[in-house]
C-alpha positions in Angstrom: 0.0 0.0 0.0 1.5 3.3 -1.1 1.7 6.1 1.4 0.8 9.7 0.6 0.7 12.9 2.6 -2.5 14.1 0.8 -5.1 12.1 -1.0 -7.9 13.9 -3.0 -11.0 12.1 -4.1 -12.5 13.7 -7.1 -10.8 15.5 -10.0 -13.2 18.4 -10.7 -12.2 22.0 -10.2 -12.1 21.7 -6.4 -10.2 18.4 -6.4 -7.6 19.1 -9.1 -7.0 22.6 -7.6 -6.4 21.0 -4.2 -4.1 18.5 -5.7 -2.0 21.1 -7.5 -1.8 23.3 -4.4 -0.9 20.4 -2.2 1.9 19.3 -4.5 3.1 22.9 -4.7 3.3 23.0 -0.9 5.5 19.9 -0.9 3.0 17.2 -0.1 3.2 13.9 -1.8 -0.2 14.0 -3.4 -2.6 11.4 -4.9 -5.6 12.4 -7.0 -8.3 9.8 -7.6 -10.8 10.4 -10.4 -13.1 7.9 -12.1 -12.8 9.7 -15.5 -10.2 12.0 -16.8 -9.6 15.1 -14.6 -11.7 18.1 -15.0 -15.0 17.0 -13.5 -18.5 18.0 -14.6 -17.4 21.6 -15.3 -14.7 20.7 -17.9 -16.4 17.6 -19.4 -20.1 18.1 -19.1 -20.8 21.6 -17.9 -19.1 25.0 -18.0 -16.7 24.6 -20.8 -18.8 22.6 -23.4 -21.8 24.7 -22.7 -19.9 28.0 -23.2 -18.3 26.6 -26.3 -21.7 25.8 -27.8 -23.0 29.2 -26.6 -20.1 31.0 -28.3 -20.9 29.3 -31.6 -24.6 30.2 -31.1 -23.6 33.8 -30.4 -21.5 34.0 -33.5 -24.4 32.6 -35.5 -26.7 35.3 -34.2 -24.3 38.0 -35.0 -23.7 36.8 -38.5 -27.4 36.8 -39.2 -27.4 40.5 -38.3 -24.1 41.3 -40.1 -25.8 43.4 -42.8 -26.6 46.0 -40.1 -22.9 46.6 -39.9 -22.3 46.7 -43.6 -21.0 43.1 -43.8 -22.7 41.2 -46.6 -22.6 37.4 -46.0 -25.4 36.0 -48.1 -27.5 33.3 -46.5 -26.2 32.3 -43.1 -26.5 28.8 -41.8 -24.7 26.4 -39.5 -23.4 22.8 -39.4 -24.3 21.6 -35.9 -22.1 18.5 -36.3 -19.1 20.8 -36.8 -20.2 22.9 -33.9 -20.1 19.8 -31.8 -16.7 18.8 -33.2 -15.2 22.1 -32.2 -16.7 21.8 -28.7 -15.1 18.3 -28.4 -11.8 19.7 -29.6 -11.9 22.5 -27.0 -12.6 20.1 -24.2 -10.0 17.6 -25.3 -7.3 20.3 -25.5 -8.1 21.7 -22.0 -8.2 18.2 -20.5 -4.9 17.4 -22.0 -3.5 20.7 -20.6 -4.8 19.9 -17.2 -3.3 16.4 -17.2 0.0 18.0 -18.2 -0.2 20.4 -15.2 -0.8 17.5 -12.8 2.1 15.5 -14.2 4.4 18.5 -14.1 3.4 19.2 -10.5 4.3 15.6 -9.5 0.7 14.6 -8.6 0.0 10.9 -8.8 -3.2 10.3 -10.6 -5.2 7.0 -10.3 -8.2 6.6 -12.5 -10.8 4.7 -10.6 -13.5 4.8 -7.9 -12.3 5.4 -4.4 -13.7 3.8 -1.2 -12.9 4.8 2.4 -11.4 1.7 4.0 -10.7 3.9 7.1 -10.2 7.6 7.7 -6.6 7.4 6.7 -6.8 4.7 4.1 -8.6 4.5 0.8 -9.1 1.7 -1.7 -9.3 2.4 -5.4 -11.0 0.1 -7.9 -9.4 0.7 -11.3 -11.4 0.3 -14.6 -10.2 -3.2 -15.1 -11.3 -4.3 -11.6 -7.9 -4.2 -10.0 -7.9 -2.9 -6.4 -5.1 -0.6 -5.2 -4.7 0.7 -1.6 -3.3 4.0 -0.5 -2.6 5.5 3.0 -3.1 9.2 3.4 -2.2 11.5 6.3 -4.7 14.1 5.0 -7.8 13.6 2.9 -9.8 16.0 0.7 -13.3 14.9 -0.5 -14.3 16.6 -3.8 -16.9 14.2 -5.2 -19.1 16.9 -6.7 -22.8 16.7 -7.4 -25.5 15.1 -9.6 -28.7 16.1 -11.3 -31.9 16.2 -9.3 -34.5 13.8 -10.7 -38.0 15.1 -10.0 -40.6 12.5 -8.9 -42.8 12.9 -12.0 -44.4 10.0 -13.9 -42.7 9.5 -17.3 -39.5 11.1 -16.2 -37.6 8.0 -17.3 -39.0 7.8 -20.8 -36.8 7.9 -23.9 -36.4 11.4 -25.0 -36.3 12.8 -21.5 -32.6 13.8 -20.9 -30.4 16.0 -18.7 -27.8 18.6 -19.6 -24.9 16.2 -20.0 -26.7 14.3 -22.8 -28.1 17.5 -24.3 -24.5 18.8 -24.8 -23.7 15.7 -26.8 -26.6 15.7 -29.2 -25.3 15.0 -32.7 -28.3 16.8 -34.1 -30.8 19.3 -32.8 -34.4 18.4 -31.8 -37.4 19.7 -33.7 -38.7 21.2 -30.4 -37.7 21.2 -26.8 -39.2 21.7 -23.4 -36.9 22.7 -20.6 -38.0 21.8 -17.1 -36.7 24.3 -14.5 -36.0 28.0 -14.2 -32.5 28.1 -12.8 -29.1 28.9 -14.3 -28.7 25.6 -16.2 -32.3 25.7 -17.5 -32.1 29.2 -18.9 -28.6 28.7 -20.4 -29.8 25.6 -22.2 -32.9 27.4 -23.4 -30.8 30.2 -24.7 -28.4 27.9 -26.4 -31.0 25.8 -28.3 -33.2 28.8 -29.1 -30.2 30.5 -30.7 -29.9 27.5 -33.1 -33.6 28.0 -34.1 -35.1 25.3 -31.9 -38.5 26.2 -30.6 -38.1 26.1 -26.8 -40.6 26.2 -23.9 -39.4 26.7 -20.3 -41.7 25.2 -17.7 -40.9 26.4 -14.2 -43.1 25.6 -11.1 -42.3 28.9 -9.4 -40.4 32.0 -10.6 -37.3 32.3 -12.8 -33.9 32.6 -11.1 -35.3 32.9 -7.6 -31.9 33.8 -6.0 -31.4 36.8 -8.3 -32.5 40.4 -8.0 -36.1 40.6 -9.0 -35.8 43.7 -11.2 -32.9 42.1 -13.2 -34.9 38.9 -13.8 -37.9 41.0 -14.9 -35.6 42.8 -17.4 -34.2 39.5 -18.6 -37.5 37.8 -19.3 -38.5 39.9 -22.3 -35.2 39.2 -24.0 -35.8 35.5 -23.6 -39.2 35.8 -25.2 -37.7 37.9 -28.0 -35.6 34.8 -28.8 -38.9 33.0 -29.2 -38.5 31.1 -25.9 -41.9 30.5 -24.4 -41.7 31.0 -20.7 -44.3 29.3 -18.5 -43.8 30.2 -14.8 -45.9 29.2 -11.8 -46.5 26.1 -13.8 -46.1 22.6 -12.4 -45.2 19.5 -14.5 -47.7 16.8 -13.6 -46.4 14.0 -15.9 -44.8 13.0 -19.2 -46.1 10.5 -21.7 -45.1 9.2 -25.1 -47.2 10.7 -27.9 -48.8 8.4 -30.4 -47.3 10.3 -33.3 -43.9 10.4 -31.8 -42.3 12.8 -29.3 -43.5 13.5 -25.8 -46.6 15.1 -24.3 -46.3 17.1 -21.0 -49.2 17.5 -18.7 -48.8 20.8 -16.9 -50.9 22.9 -14.5 -50.5 26.7 -14.3 -52.4 29.8 -13.4 -55.0 29.1 -16.1 -55.5 25.4 -15.1 -54.4 22.2 -16.7 -53.0 21.9 -20.3 -50.7 19.8 -22.4 -47.6 20.5 -24.4 -46.2 18.4 -27.2 -42.4 18.4 -28.0 -39.8 16.1 -29.4 -37.5 16.2 -26.4 -37.6 17.2 -22.8 -34.6 18.5 -20.9 -34.7 18.3 -17.2 -32.7 21.0 -15.3 -34.3 21.5 -11.9 -31.1 21.6 -10.0 -28.2 19.6 -8.6 -27.5 17.9 -5.3 -24.3 16.8 -3.5 -22.9 13.4 -4.6 -21.0 11.5 -2.0 -19.4 9.1 -4.5 -20.5 6.0 -2.6 -18.2 6.9 0.3 -19.1 5.5 3.7 -18.8 8.9 5.5 -20.5 8.0 8.7 -17.9 5.2 9.4 -15.1 7.7 9.3 -16.9 10.2 11.6 -17.7 12.7 8.8 -20.9 14.7 9.5 -23.1 15.2 6.5 -26.7 15.7 5.5 -28.7 16.0 2.2 -27.2 19.5 1.9 -23.7 18.1 1.8 -20.7 17.5 4.1 -20.5 19.9 7.0 -17.4 22.0 6.9 -16.0 25.1 8.6 -14.3 28.1 7.0 -11.1 26.0 6.8 -13.1 23.5 4.7 -12.4 21.0 7.5 -15.0 18.3 8.4 -15.8 16.9 11.8 -13.1 14.2 11.3 -9.6 15.5 12.0 -7.5 15.6 8.8 -10.4 15.3 6.5 -11.7 18.2 4.3 -14.5 18.6 1.8 -14.7 21.1 -1.1 -16.9 22.1 -4.0 -20.4 20.9 -4.6 -20.3 18.2 -2.0 -19.5 20.7 0.8 -22.3 22.4 2.8 -23.2 25.1 2.0 -23.0 24.3 -1.6 -22.5 27.1 -4.1 -22.4 24.7 -7.2 -19.9 27.0 -8.9 -16.6 26.0 -10.3 -14.8 29.1 -9.1 -15.9 28.6 -5.5 -14.8 25.0 -5.7 -11.3 26.1 -6.9 -10.8 28.5 -4.0 -12.1 26.0 -1.5 -9.7 23.5 -2.9 -6.8 25.9 -2.4 -7.9 26.6 1.2 -8.2 22.9 2.1 -4.9 22.0 0.6 -3.2 24.9 2.4 -4.6 23.8 5.7 -3.6 20.2 5.0 0.0 21.4 4.5 -0.1 23.6 7.6 -0.6 26.9 5.9 -3.6 28.4 7.7 -6.3 29.4 5.2 -10.0 30.3 5.3 -12.7 30.5 2.6 -14.4 33.9 2.4 -17.8 33.7 0.9 -18.5 37.4 1.2 -18.1 38.2 -2.5 -19.0 35.3 -4.7 -19.8 36.3 -8.3 -22.5 34.4 -10.1 -22.6 34.5 -13.9 -25.5 33.3 -16.1 -24.7 32.9 -19.8 -28.1 33.7 -21.3 -28.4 36.3 -24.1 -27.8 38.9 -22.8 -25.7 37.7 -19.9 -26.7 38.2 -16.3 -24.1 38.5 -13.5 -24.2 39.6 -9.9 -22.2 39.8 -6.7 -23.3 40.7 -3.2 -26.8 41.4 -2.0 -29.9 41.8 -4.1 -32.1 44.8 -3.5 -34.6 42.6 -1.8 -32.0 41.0 0.5 -30.7 44.4 1.6 -34.1 45.7 2.4 -35.0 42.5 4.2 -31.9 43.0 6.4 -33.2 46.4 7.3 -30.6 48.3 5.4 -31.5 51.6 3.9 -30.1 51.7 0.4 -29.4 54.0 -2.5 -29.7 52.4 -6.0 -27.8 53.5 -9.1 -28.6 52.3 -12.6 -27.2 52.9 -16.0 -28.5 51.3 -19.3 -26.1 49.9 -21.9 -28.2 51.7 -24.6 -26.6 54.9 -23.3 -23.0 53.5 -23.5 -21.1 54.4 -26.7 -19.2 51.1 -27.0 -22.4 49.0 -26.5 -24.4 51.1 -28.9 -21.8 51.0 -31.7 -21.6 47.2 -31.3 -25.4 46.8 -31.5 -25.4 45.5 -27.9 -27.4 48.1 -26.1 -29.6 45.6 -24.2 -29.5 45.6 -20.5 -28.5 47.6 -17.5 -26.0 47.9 -14.6 -27.4 48.2 -11.1 -25.4 49.1 -8.0 -26.9 48.8 -4.5 -25.2 50.9 -1.9 -25.7 51.7 1.8 -27.6 54.9 2.0 -25.5 56.0 4.9 -21.9 55.6 4.0 -22.2 54.5 0.3 -20.6 51.1 0.8 -21.3 48.9 -2.2 -23.5 46.0 -1.1 -24.3 44.5 -4.5 -23.7 44.8 -8.2 -25.9 43.4 -10.9 -25.2 43.5 -14.6 -27.5 42.4 -17.4 -25.9 43.0 -20.7 -23.0 42.2 -23.1 -20.0 40.6 -21.4 -21.6 40.9 -18.0 -19.6 37.8 -16.8 -16.4 39.8 -17.5 -17.6 43.1 -16.2 -18.8 41.8 -12.8 -15.2 41.5 -11.5 -15.1 45.2 -10.8 -18.2 44.7 -8.6 -16.6 41.7 -7.0 -13.6 43.7 -5.9 -15.8 46.5 -4.6 -18.0 44.2 -2.5 -15.0 42.2 -1.3 -13.0 45.3 -0.2 -16.0 47.3 1.2 -15.5 50.0 -1.4 -17.8 53.0 -1.6 -19.9 54.0 -4.6 -17.9 57.2 -4.5 -14.7 55.3 -4.9 -16.0 53.7 -8.1 -17.2 57.1 -9.3 -13.7 58.5 -8.8 -12.0 55.7 -10.8 -11.1 56.7 -14.4 -12.6 54.2 -16.7 -11.2 54.0 -20.3 -13.3 55.3 -23.2 -15.0 53.9 -25.2 -15.5 50.7 -23.2 -18.4 48.7 -21.7 -16.7 49.2 -18.2 -18.0 52.8 -18.3 -21.4 51.5 -17.4 -20.2 50.6 -13.9 -18.8 54.1 -13.5 -22.0 55.7 -14.7 -24.1 53.4 -12.4 -21.8 54.6 -9.5 -22.5 58.2 -10.4 -26.2 57.3 -10.6 -26.1 56.2 -6.9 -25.8 60.0 -6.2 -28.4 60.9 -8.9 -25.9 62.3 -11.4 -24.9 60.0 -14.2 -23.1 61.9 -16.9 -24.6 60.5 -20.0 -28.2 60.1 -18.9 -30.7 62.9 -18.6 -32.0 63.0 -15.1 -33.0 66.7 -14.8 -31.2 69.6 -13.3 -30.0 69.3 -9.7 -31.8 71.7 -7.4 
């Protein structure tokens, strides 16, 4: 049985980051992953989704190229080649990651891990061979899995989840997306961009964790893409249609009705996956919400840490998993570290994108905080206007007393990139006045954040708000 100072179970963003950090800090490190490293994010989530979304975005822009004086003729797409490019992107990034692990000296075993004891794991390799390893410190990073709703017909052929949808060799004639969260709306935007008729069926409201105003502003853009949005609508069952495809029985504000589509994509959320590990036997406290951890990512069992989607509370974001992995590995190596969840950016890759950090306006008011809100539309920004990307708005929520930035919300072009200025502001306790004093380059989309900061004080430069009295 080979001995290691650190063993990491799970090779997703949290796991491989922990392994790289552990090796960097001088620990003899083992990484166990049942597939190639990268996890759901790299293989079946973030990267393949965004690759397909980029192709979809390019297709949309080319269809509108004549607006900019570019004559292309009839624009079409080859979805098989779109998929080939996505696969090439994933393969290249996975190869790069494997090279990083090798260069760092991380030992990688491809197989399924079992906890033989708190400081000993057994790995079943693909061929059935069993290999044991001793570990002074252990990091669990087993990720998450899709939630399967208890609805009749949910296991019918043609009912799939995001992983399968990203591998479709050809597009469906029509699609129903069950769910109203991040994955559901990104999938809806993706397939609608490739001219697939899409219907979103959500039992409550869309994006319930996001600022209500921003969601209200996003919804018309979804409908403009010919996405039919059915909120406050429950899925009662799925059945096979006699003429092929599937029939959904739904119940909404206007009563019961049916919906006929070729495929159904279920995206109602994800839950922690414990990877078949016997956690209780090792003294690791856990619940349906995940493995209980403190700010050091340490569990109730000494020398055992948990990171990423399997840790409670779960953020289900690759970037939080990465930072948690670095924290856990640091503590395993004796370098005191803590995870700070005070400024976690969330990015939703719809069209236009929606991103936020910090408090929503509703959360701030519920906490009894008196706030000032500054807004600035992309339609009044020179760079957005000349690019034909004037959809959306930047919204800054600041403490009415001292101007501290409590939350930043961006709906618009490149929101996922622009949100980092807001992340820095929230993380450092910056004031809206600080952002207003920063010189932002012109002409850039970043000026919208500057103008929104000015708007907190009622004086955006490029928006008519009336004369100050």
